[in-house]
C-alpha positions in Angstrom: 34.9 102.6 -78.5 35.1 100.4 -75.4 35.0 101.7 -71.8 37.3 99.3 -70.1 36.0 99.8 -66.5 37.5 97.4 -64.1 39.6 95.8 -66.8 42.0 98.8 -66.8 42.2 98.9 -63.1 42.8 95.1 -62.8 45.5 95.3 -65.5 47.2 98.3 -63.8 47.2 96.5 -60.5 48.6 93.3 -61.9 51.3 95.2 -63.7 52.4 96.7 -60.5 51.9 93.9 -58.0 51.9 90.5 -59.7 55.2 88.9 -60.7 53.9 86.1 -63.0 53.0 86.1 -66.7 49.3 86.7 -67.1 46.6 87.3 -69.7 43.2 88.9 -69.4 40.4 87.7 -71.7 37.2 89.7 -71.9 34.3 87.4 -72.9 31.8 90.1 -73.9 28.9 87.7 -74.7 29.2 86.0 -71.3 29.7 89.2 -69.3 32.9 87.7 -67.9 36.6 88.5 -67.5 39.0 85.6 -67.3 42.5 86.1 -65.8 44.9 83.3 -66.7 48.4 83.1 -65.1 51.4 81.0 -65.7 53.7 79.2 -63.3 57.0 77.9 -64.6 59.3 75.4 -62.8 62.5 73.9 -63.9 62.4 70.1 -64.4 66.0 69.6 -63.2 65.8 65.8 -63.2 64.0 65.5 -66.6 61.1 63.7 -65.1 58.4 62.6 -67.6 55.3 64.5 -66.6 51.8 63.8 -68.1 49.7 66.9 -68.3 45.9 67.3 -68.1 45.7 66.6 -71.9 47.6 63.3 -71.5 50.7 64.8 -73.2 54.0 63.5 -71.7 57.0 65.8 -71.5 60.3 66.0 -69.7 60.7 69.8 -70.4 60.4 72.5 -67.8 56.9 72.6 -66.4 54.5 75.3 -67.4 51.3 75.3 -65.3 48.4 77.6 -66.3 45.4 78.4 -64.2 42.7 81.0 -64.3 40.3 83.0 -62.3 37.0 84.3 -63.7 35.1 87.5 -62.8 31.4 87.0 -63.7 28.0 88.5 -63.3 25.8 86.1 -61.4 22.7 87.2 -63.3 24.1 87.2 -66.9 27.1 84.8 -67.0 27.3 81.1 -67.5 30.3 79.7 -65.6 31.6 76.2 -65.0 33.3 76.7 -61.6 35.3 73.4 -62.0 37.2 75.0 -64.9 38.7 77.8 -62.7 40.9 78.2 -59.7 38.4 80.7 -58.4 35.1 82.3 -59.5 34.6 85.9 -58.4 31.2 87.5 -58.8 30.8 91.2 -59.5 27.7 93.3 -59.0 26.2 96.0 -61.1 28.5 98.5 -59.3 31.5 96.5 -60.7 34.6 96.0 -58.6 36.2 98.5 -56.2 39.8 99.7 -56.5 40.3 98.3 -52.9 38.9 94.9 -53.8 41.0 94.7 -56.9 44.1 95.6 -54.9 43.3 93.0 -52.3 42.5 90.4 -55.0 45.9 90.9 -56.8 47.7 90.7 -53.5 46.0 87.5 -52.6 46.6 86.1 -56.1 50.3 86.8 -55.7 50.3 84.9 -52.5 48.3 82.1 -54.1 50.7 81.9 -57.1 53.8 82.0 -54.9 52.4 79.1 -52.8 51.4 77.3 -56.0 54.9 77.6 -57.3 56.3 76.2 -54.0 53.8 73.4 -54.2 54.8 72.7 -57.8 58.4 72.5 -56.9 57.5 70.1 -54.0 55.5 68.0 -56.5 58.5 67.7 -58.8 60.8 66.7 -55.9 58.4 64.0 -54.6 58.5 60.8 -56.7 55.4 59.6 -54.9 53.3 62.6 -55.9 50.7 61.8 -58.5 49.1 65.1 -59.4 49.4 68.8 -58.9 47.0 71.7 -58.8 47.1 75.2 -57.4 44.7 76.1 -54.5 42.8 79.2 -53.9 41.6 79.5 -50.3 38.2 81.2 -50.8 37.6 81.4 -47.0 40.9 83.2 -46.5 40.2 85.5 -49.4 36.7 86.2 -47.9 38.3 87.1 -44.6 40.8 89.4 -46.4 38.1 91.3 -48.2 35.3 91.3 -45.6 36.6 94.4 -43.8 37.5 96.4 -46.9 36.3 100.0 -47.0 35.4 100.3 -50.7 35.4 103.8 -52.0 36.0 103.9 -55.8 34.2 101.5 -58.1 34.9 100.5 -61.7 32.0 99.1 -63.7 32.1 96.1 -65.9 33.6 97.1 -69.3 31.2 98.3 -72.0 31.6 98.5 -75.7 
């Protein structure tokens, strides 16, 4: 039976404080946890948009991005594939860190949705991607008093 460690805490915090659709994928072999989320924007003008896979559509826009939690000693991660890469230590992640992360991700997703709407409204815009301000996140988490830790899940 699996001990879900910080997966359970992350899922609980997301359920309470994250307003977008999300999916958590546990990559056991890579010692990593991927958190994907979805932004949806109405394409009122029916603009033909070409996605990253070169598929053209005039439907509403669904934008998916992901963050990965990884073990620097055991995981293999291509940072270019993710909005953000978050390392965890042998102690795991603290309850306080997870709460701060989910709060920051909510702000990031809200800004991303605003930016996506601006992209759709600007006929000169050529591409869109969400942005995760790692420096601002570091400032937010630097002063955390971490008291309760949840280890990486085990099976």
